[in-house]
C-alpha positions as CSV (number, residue, x, y, z in Angstrom):
1,M,-0.4,-23.1,10.5
2,E,-0.9,-22.8,6.7
3,K,2.3,-22.6,4.6
4,F,3.5,-22.6,0.7
5,I,5.7,-25.6,-0.2
6,I,7.5,-24.0,-3.5
7,K,9.9,-25.2,-5.7
8,G,11.6,-22.7,-7.6
9,G,14.6,-22.3,-10.0
10,K,12.7,-21.9,-13.0
11,P,11.6,-18.9,-15.4
12,L,7.6,-18.2,-15.1
13,F,5.5,-17.3,-18.4
14,G,1.8,-16.3,-18.6
15,E,-0.4,-13.8,-17.9
16,I,-2.3,-12.5,-14.9
17,T,-4.7,-9.8,-13.9
18,V,-3.7,-7.4,-11.2
19,A,-6.4,-7.5,-8.6
20,G,-8.1,-4.4,-7.4
21,A,-5.5,-2.0,-5.0
22,K,-5.6,-2.4,-1.3
23,N,-4.2,0.9,-0.2
24,A,-7.3,2.5,-2.2
25,I,-10.3,0.4,-1.7
26,S,-9.8,0.7,1.9
27,K,-10.0,4.2,2.1
28,M,-12.8,4.5,-0.5
29,M,-14.9,2.3,1.8
30,V,-14.1,4.2,4.8
31,A,-15.5,7.9,2.6
32,S,-18.8,5.7,2.0
33,L,-19.9,6.8,5.6
34,L,-19.8,10.4,4.4
35,T,-23.3,9.7,3.0
36,D,-26.7,7.8,4.2
37,E,-26.7,6.5,0.2
38,P,-25.6,3.4,-0.8
39,C,-22.1,3.4,-2.2
40,M,-21.0,0.2,-5.2
41,F,-17.6,-0.7,-5.4
42,E,-16.5,-2.9,-8.4
43,N,-12.8,-4.4,-9.0
44,V,-12.8,-5.5,-5.4
45,P,-10.4,-7.7,-4.5
46,E,-10.9,-10.6,-1.9
47,I,-7.8,-10.0,1.0
48,G,-7.9,-10.4,4.6
49,E,-7.6,-6.9,5.1
50,L,-11.3,-6.1,4.1
51,D,-12.6,-8.3,6.9
52,I,-11.4,-6.0,9.7
53,I,-12.8,-2.8,7.9
54,F,-15.8,-4.7,7.4
55,E,-16.2,-5.8,10.9
56,F,-15.4,-2.6,11.7
57,L,-18.2,-0.4,9.5
58,R,-20.9,-3.1,10.4
59,N,-19.8,-2.0,13.9
60,I,-21.1,1.7,12.8
61,G,-24.1,0.4,11.7
62,A,-23.6,-0.3,8.0
63,A,-25.1,-2.7,5.5
64,I,-22.7,-4.2,3.6
65,D,-23.5,-7.1,0.7
66,R,-20.6,-8.4,-1.4
67,A,-20.9,-10.4,-4.7
68,G,-17.6,-11.8,-5.8
69,P,-15.6,-8.6,-6.6
70,V,-18.5,-6.1,-6.3
71,V,-19.3,-4.3,-2.6
72,K,-22.4,-2.7,-2.1
73,I,-22.3,-0.3,1.3
74,A,-25.1,1.3,2.6
75,T,-25.0,3.4,6.3
76,P,-28.1,5.3,6.3
77,T,-27.8,5.9,9.8
78,I,-24.6,5.7,12.2
79,T,-26.2,3.6,15.1
80,N,-22.7,3.5,16.7
81,N,-20.0,6.0,16.6
82,R,-17.8,4.6,19.3
83,V,-15.9,1.7,18.3
84,T,-13.4,0.9,20.6
85,T,-12.4,-2.9,20.2
86,L,-12.0,-5.1,16.6
87,T,-10.9,-9.0,16.6
88,R,-7.8,-7.4,15.2
89,R,-5.8,-4.5,14.9
90,N,-6.0,-2.2,12.0
91,R,-5.0,1.2,10.9
92,I,-7.8,2.1,8.8
93,P,-10.4,3.2,11.6
94,I,-8.6,6.6,12.3
95,L,-9.7,7.7,9.3
96,A,-13.0,7.2,10.1
97,L,-12.9,10.3,12.5
98,G,-13.9,12.8,10.1
99,P,-16.7,11.2,8.8
100,L,-18.2,10.4,12.4
101,L,-17.5,14.2,13.5
102,A,-19.4,15.0,10.3
103,R,-22.3,13.1,10.4
104,T,-22.6,12.8,14.7
105,G,-20.3,14.9,16.5
106,E,-18.6,12.8,18.3
107,A,-16.1,9.7,17.5
108,E,-13.9,7.0,19.0
109,V,-11.9,4.3,17.1
110,P,-9.6,1.7,18.4
111,I,-6.1,2.5,18.3
112,L,-4.0,1.5,15.1
113,G,-2.1,-1.4,13.9
114,G,-1.5,-2.9,10.7
115,D,1.4,-3.8,8.7
116,K,4.6,-5.1,11.1
117,I,6.9,-2.3,9.6
118,G,7.8,-0.4,12.7
119,P,5.8,2.4,14.1
120,R,3.6,4.6,12.5
121,P,3.1,7.8,14.5
122,V,-0.7,9.5,13.7
123,D,0.4,12.9,15.4
124,I,0.0,14.6,11.9
125,H,-3.5,13.3,11.7
126,L,-4.4,14.5,15.0
127,E,-2.5,17.6,14.7
128,G,-4.7,18.4,11.6
129,L,-8.3,17.2,12.9
130,A,-7.7,19.6,15.9
131,K,-7.2,22.6,13.6
132,L,-10.6,21.9,12.0
133,G,-12.1,22.2,15.1
134,A,-12.0,18.2,17.0
135,R,-11.2,17.9,20.3
136,I,-9.3,14.3,20.6
137,Q,-8.4,12.6,23.8
138,I,-6.2,9.8,23.4
139,T,-6.6,6.5,25.5
140,R,-4.4,3.4,26.0
141,E,-7.0,1.8,23.6
142,S,-8.6,4.6,21.4
143,Y,-8.7,7.9,20.0
144,H,-11.9,9.7,21.0
145,A,-13.2,12.8,19.5
146,W,-15.4,15.4,19.4
147,A,-16.9,18.6,17.6
148,P,-19.4,20.6,19.7
149,G,-19.9,23.5,17.2
150,G,-18.8,20.9,14.1
151,L,-15.4,20.7,12.0
152,R,-14.9,24.3,10.1
153,G,-12.5,24.6,7.4
154,A,-8.7,25.7,8.2
155,E,-5.0,26.0,6.6
156,I,-2.9,23.1,7.4
157,E,0.7,22.6,6.2
158,L,1.8,18.8,6.6
159,R,5.3,18.7,8.0
160,F,6.0,15.7,6.2
161,P,3.7,14.5,3.1
162,S,1.8,11.8,4.7
163,V,-0.6,9.8,3.3
164,G,-2.6,8.8,5.7
165,A,-2.9,12.4,7.2
166,T,-3.9,13.8,3.5
167,E,-6.8,11.1,3.4
168,N,-8.1,11.8,7.2
169,L,-8.4,15.7,6.4
170,M,-9.6,15.2,2.9
171,L,-12.3,12.7,4.7
172,A,-13.2,14.9,7.5
173,A,-13.0,18.8,5.4
174,V,-15.7,17.6,2.4
175,L,-18.4,18.1,5.3
176,A,-16.6,20.7,7.3
177,K,-17.8,24.5,7.2
178,G,-15.9,26.8,5.0
179,K,-12.9,26.0,3.3
180,T,-9.7,24.0,4.1
181,V,-6.2,23.9,2.3
182,V,-4.0,21.1,2.9
183,K,-0.3,22.3,2.3
184,N,2.5,20.2,1.3
185,A,-0.3,17.0,0.7
186,A,0.8,13.5,-0.3
187,L,0.0,13.1,-3.8
188,E,-0.3,9.0,-4.4
189,P,-2.4,7.8,-7.1
190,E,-4.5,5.8,-4.3
191,I,-5.4,9.5,-3.0
192,I,-6.3,10.9,-6.9
193,E,-8.6,8.0,-6.8
194,L,-10.2,9.0,-3.5
195,M,-10.5,12.4,-5.0
196,K,-12.0,11.5,-7.9
197,M,-14.8,9.0,-5.7
198,L,-15.1,12.0,-3.5
199,Q,-16.4,14.6,-6.5
200,K,-18.7,11.9,-7.8
201,M,-20.2,12.1,-4.6
202,G,-20.5,16.0,-4.9
203,A,-17.5,17.3,-3.0
204,I,-15.2,19.8,-4.2
205,V,-11.9,18.9,-3.9
206,E,-9.0,20.3,-6.2
207,L,-5.0,20.1,-6.5
208,S,-2.6,23.4,-7.1
209,P,1.0,23.4,-7.1
210,P,3.5,22.4,-5.7
211,R,1.1,20.0,-3.5
212,T,-1.8,21.9,-2.1
213,V,-5.3,20.1,-1.9
214,T,-7.9,22.5,-1.5
215,I,-11.6,21.5,0.1
216,E,-14.7,23.2,-0.1
217,G,-17.4,22.1,2.4
218,V,-20.9,21.2,1.2
219,E,-24.0,20.4,2.7
220,R,-24.0,17.0,2.0
221,L,-22.7,13.9,-0.3
222,R,-24.9,11.3,-2.2
223,G,-23.8,7.6,-3.1
224,V,-21.4,6.6,-5.7
225,S,-20.8,3.5,-7.9
226,H,-17.0,3.5,-8.4
227,R,-14.3,0.6,-9.6
228,T,-10.9,0.3,-7.5
229,P,-8.0,0.9,-9.6
230,P,-5.4,-1.9,-10.1
231,D,-3.0,-2.7,-7.2
232,R,0.6,-1.2,-8.2
233,N,1.9,-2.8,-5.1
234,E,1.1,-6.1,-6.8
235,A,2.1,-5.3,-10.7
236,V,5.6,-4.4,-9.3
237,S,5.9,-7.8,-7.7
238,F,5.1,-9.9,-10.4
239,A,7.2,-7.6,-12.7
240,C,10.2,-8.2,-10.6
241,L,9.3,-11.7,-10.3
242,A,9.2,-12.3,-14.2
243,I,12.4,-10.7,-14.7
244,A,14.1,-12.5,-11.6
245,T,13.3,-15.7,-13.3
246,N,13.9,-14.6,-17.3
247,G,10.5,-15.3,-17.8
248,R,8.1,-13.2,-19.5
249,I,4.6,-12.1,-17.6
250,M,1.4,-10.3,-19.0
251,L,0.2,-7.9,-16.3
252,N,-3.5,-7.4,-17.4
253,G,-5.2,-4.1,-16.3
254,A,-1.8,-2.7,-15.1
255,N,-1.8,1.0,-15.1
256,Q,1.3,2.7,-16.8
257,E,0.9,6.1,-15.2
258,H,1.0,4.8,-11.9
259,L,4.2,3.0,-12.5
260,I,6.3,5.6,-14.7
261,T,9.0,5.6,-11.9
262,F,9.4,1.6,-11.6
263,L,9.2,1.5,-15.6
264,N,12.2,3.4,-15.6
265,V,14.3,1.5,-13.4
266,V,13.1,-1.7,-15.2
267,R,14.8,-0.4,-18.2
268,R,17.8,0.8,-16.7
269,M,18.6,-2.4,-15.1
270,G,18.3,-4.4,-18.3
271,G,15.0,-5.5,-18.4
272,E,11.9,-4.9,-20.7
273,Y,8.3,-3.8,-20.4
274,E,5.8,-3.8,-23.4
275,V,2.6,-1.4,-22.7
276,T,-0.7,-2.7,-24.6
277,D,-4.2,-1.6,-24.2
278,E,-5.0,-4.8,-22.1
279,G,-1.9,-4.0,-19.9
280,I,1.7,-4.6,-19.5
281,A,4.3,-7.0,-20.1
282,F,7.6,-7.7,-18.0
283,S,10.6,-9.4,-19.1
284,R,14.3,-9.2,-19.7
285,S,15.7,-6.9,-22.3
286,V,15.5,-8.8,-25.8
287,A,18.3,-6.6,-27.1
288,R,20.7,-8.3,-24.1
289,G,19.7,-11.5,-25.1
290,G,17.5,-12.0,-22.1
291,G,21.3,-12.0,-20.4
292,G,22.6,-10.2,-17.4
293,L,20.9,-7.2,-14.7
294,N,22.4,-3.9,-14.1
295,P,22.8,-2.8,-10.5
296,L,21.2,0.4,-9.6
297,E,21.3,2.9,-7.0
298,I,17.7,3.5,-5.5
299,R,15.7,6.2,-3.3
300,T,12.6,5.6,-1.9
301,D,10.5,8.7,-1.9
302,V,6.9,10.1,-1.9
303,H,5.3,9.8,-5.4
304,P,5.9,10.6,-7.7
305,G,9.3,9.3,-6.2
306,F,10.0,5.0,-6.1
307,M,7.5,4.0,-3.8
308,T,8.6,2.1,-0.1
309,D,6.4,-0.6,-1.2
310,W,8.7,-1.6,-4.4
311,Q,12.1,-2.1,-2.4
312,Q,11.3,-5.4,-1.4
313,P,10.3,-7.3,-4.6
314,L,13.3,-5.1,-6.0
315,A,15.9,-6.3,-3.9
316,V,14.8,-10.2,-4.7
317,L,15.8,-8.3,-8.1
318,L,19.1,-7.0,-7.3
319,T,20.4,-9.9,-5.5
320,Q,20.4,-10.8,-9.5
321,A,22.1,-8.3,-11.0
322,N,25.8,-7.8,-11.8
323,G,27.6,-5.2,-9.1
324,T,26.9,-3.6,-6.3
325,S,22.9,-2.3,-5.9
326,T,21.8,0.5,-3.0
327,I,18.6,0.9,-1.5
328,H,18.3,4.4,0.7
329,E,14.8,3.8,2.3
330,T,13.3,7.7,3.7
331,I,10.0,6.9,4.3
332,Y,9.8,4.1,6.9
333,E,12.7,3.5,9.6
334,D,12.3,-0.1,9.4
335,R,11.9,-1.9,6.4
336,F,15.0,-4.3,5.9
337,A,14.1,-7.4,8.2
338,Y,13.7,-9.1,4.9
339,A,17.5,-8.9,4.3
340,L,17.9,-11.5,6.9
341,D,15.8,-13.9,5.2
342,L,17.6,-13.0,1.8
343,N,21.1,-13.6,3.2
344,E,19.8,-17.2,4.7
345,M,19.4,-18.1,1.1
346,G,22.3,-16.9,0.0
347,A,22.2,-13.1,-0.8
348,K,24.9,-10.6,0.5
349,I,22.9,-7.7,1.7
350,A,24.5,-5.2,4.5
351,V,22.3,-2.8,6.1
352,S,23.3,0.2,7.6
353,T,22.2,3.6,10.0
354,D,24.4,5.9,7.8
355,C,23.1,7.7,4.9
356,P,24.7,7.3,1.4
357,P,27.5,10.0,0.9
358,N,25.8,13.3,-0.2
359,D,22.3,12.2,0.5
360,P,20.7,12.7,3.6
361,C,17.6,12.0,4.9
362,R,15.2,12.5,7.8
363,F,16.8,9.3,9.7
364,A,20.1,10.6,9.3
365,G,21.9,10.3,12.9
366,K,19.2,8.5,14.3
367,G,20.2,4.9,14.4
368,H,17.9,3.6,11.9
369,Y,18.5,0.7,9.6
370,H,17.7,2.3,6.9
371,F,20.3,1.8,3.6
372,A,20.9,-1.5,2.2
373,T,24.0,-2.7,-0.1
374,I,23.3,-5.5,-2.3
375,E,26.1,-7.7,-3.9
376,G,25.4,-9.7,-7.1
377,P,24.6,-12.1,-9.0
378,T,24.3,-14.4,-5.8
379,P,22.7,-17.5,-6.4
380,L,19.4,-17.9,-3.9
381,E,19.5,-21.6,-2.3
382,S,16.0,-22.8,-0.9
383,R,15.2,-22.4,3.0
384,N,12.4,-22.0,5.3
385,L,11.1,-19.1,5.9
386,A,8.3,-17.4,8.3
387,V,6.6,-14.3,7.4
388,R,7.6,-11.0,9.1
389,D,5.0,-8.5,7.4
390,L,2.9,-8.4,4.6
391,R,5.4,-6.9,2.3
392,S,8.5,-9.1,3.3
393,G,6.0,-12.3,2.8
394,M,5.7,-11.5,-0.9
395,V,9.9,-11.1,-0.7
396,D,10.2,-14.5,0.9
397,I,7.8,-16.1,-1.9
398,L,9.5,-14.5,-4.6
399,A,13.0,-15.1,-3.3
400,A,11.9,-19.1,-3.4
401,L,10.5,-19.1,-6.6
402,V,13.6,-17.8,-7.7
403,A,15.7,-20.3,-5.7
404,R,16.9,-23.5,-6.5
405,G,15.4,-26.8,-4.4
406,V,12.2,-26.7,-2.1
407,S,11.3,-24.3,0.2
408,E,8.5,-23.2,2.6
409,V,7.2,-20.4,3.7
410,E,4.6,-20.2,6.9
411,G,2.9,-17.6,8.3
412,L,0.3,-16.8,5.2
413,D,-2.0,-14.8,7.2
414,E,0.3,-12.1,6.5
415,I,0.4,-12.6,3.0
416,D,-3.7,-13.3,2.2
417,R,-4.1,-10.0,4.1
418,G,-3.0,-8.2,1.0
419,Y,-2.6,-10.7,-1.7
420,E,-5.6,-12.2,-3.5
421,R,-5.4,-16.0,-3.9
422,I,-1.8,-15.9,-4.6
423,D,-0.7,-19.1,-4.9
424,E,-3.9,-19.8,-7.7
425,R,-2.6,-17.2,-9.6
426,L,1.3,-18.1,-9.2
427,R,0.5,-21.1,-10.6
428,Q,-1.2,-19.7,-13.8
429,L,2.4,-18.8,-14.4
430,G,3.6,-22.3,-14.2
431,A,4.8,-21.6,-10.5
432,D,5.2,-24.9,-8.6
433,I,3.2,-23.6,-5.3
434,T,1.1,-25.5,-2.9
435,R,-0.6,-24.4,0.3
436,V,-0.9,-27.2,2.8
C-alpha cells in the first residue's frame, strides 16, 4: 500500500493551478448520455473518481477518448441499459437513470457508494423520479426503473435541497414531455454549471426565486463542448494550508464567485486574500503582521452557506486560532471522524451530539455527532495516519504539513480519487512530501 512521507512545520509559498471540479465533471459526463452526438470536456482532472465513471459509461455503450485534460464522449447508441456491477462502488450511476429512461425507456444501475461519510439516502431521488412517471424496483444490488409511457413533467417539492436529487431530476426532465417544476432545489455552483451545459445542448432550464428550477422538456439534445469549472473544495484546502503554515499560495484559476462565503470567513479569522485576473492568493493578514488567528463559529449549510466539504480543512486551521472555535455540521451526520487523527497530533477537539444553544438543526436529538468545539492554538506533532475518506484524507495531509516532525499517511487511493497528483503539486509549493 502506498503512503506519503511528510516532513512538516515550514511555511509554504508559490503558485498552483486549481484542478477541474470533481463534483461538476462527473455529473456533466453523465449528462452526455442525453444525446447521441459527441460531447467534449476540457479541464478534466486526472483523478481516480473518473475511472469508475468511464467504466460505467463504456458498459452502456459510450466511446471515450482522453488526451490529457480533454475528454471526448460519444454514445450514439445505448447498447446496454442495465449495468448491475462495477469494479468499485460509486454514487454517480444513479444519476444515469433519467438519461437512460429517456433514451430507452428502461434502466438499471448499481447501488450507490462513494465517500465514506455515513449513509447517503436516495429516497428523495427516487420519489422525484416516480412523480415523473418512473416505476422503480430496488434490489440488494441495484435500482431498476422503467417508464412505459415515457417520463412526463410534474411539480416536485424536495423536502431538503439535495444536490444529487436536484441534478437527477434535471437530467430526467430535460427530455420528458411537458414542464417540470422542482421547488426547494439545490443551487450549488456545480448545479448551475450543469444547467449551463444543458442549455448549450438545447435544453430549456431556468431559475426563479426562492429555490425553483423549471425545465421544459424538448424532443432531443445535441452534442456540446464544455469546460470544467475549478474545484472550489481543492481551492479551500490549499487556502487553509497557506494560512495555517503562515505562507502564501497563489491559486491560479480560483473563482471568487464560488468562494464568497469562505473568503469572508478567511478575513474574519485574520487571514488575507488578494483577487486578481489570474486567481486568488491566500496568506495571513499583513496588517496583523502575519500573526495570530481569530476563533470562529461555523455552521455548514446548503449553498450559499458554508459548504460541508470546507469544514474539514478549516478545522486544521482552527487548531491554530487563539481561542475556542465551533463547527456545527448540518448537512451530513457523520463528518467528524478526522477529529480523532487531529487529537492524536495534539489538537483539542471535542465532538458532541448536541446542537449549539439557540441553533437547532435537523439532527437535533437524533444522537449524531455533528457539533465540534476546537480549542487553540495547539501545536501539532507528527503521527502515522491512515486515511478514513477523501476529505479527512486531505485533513491528514494538511495537518502533517503543519505539524513538527515526520508523519506517514497511508491509504492514498481515497486521496487520489479526488485530488490530482496532490504530492507533485504540493512539492511545487516547497512541501517535503514523498510517495513511497
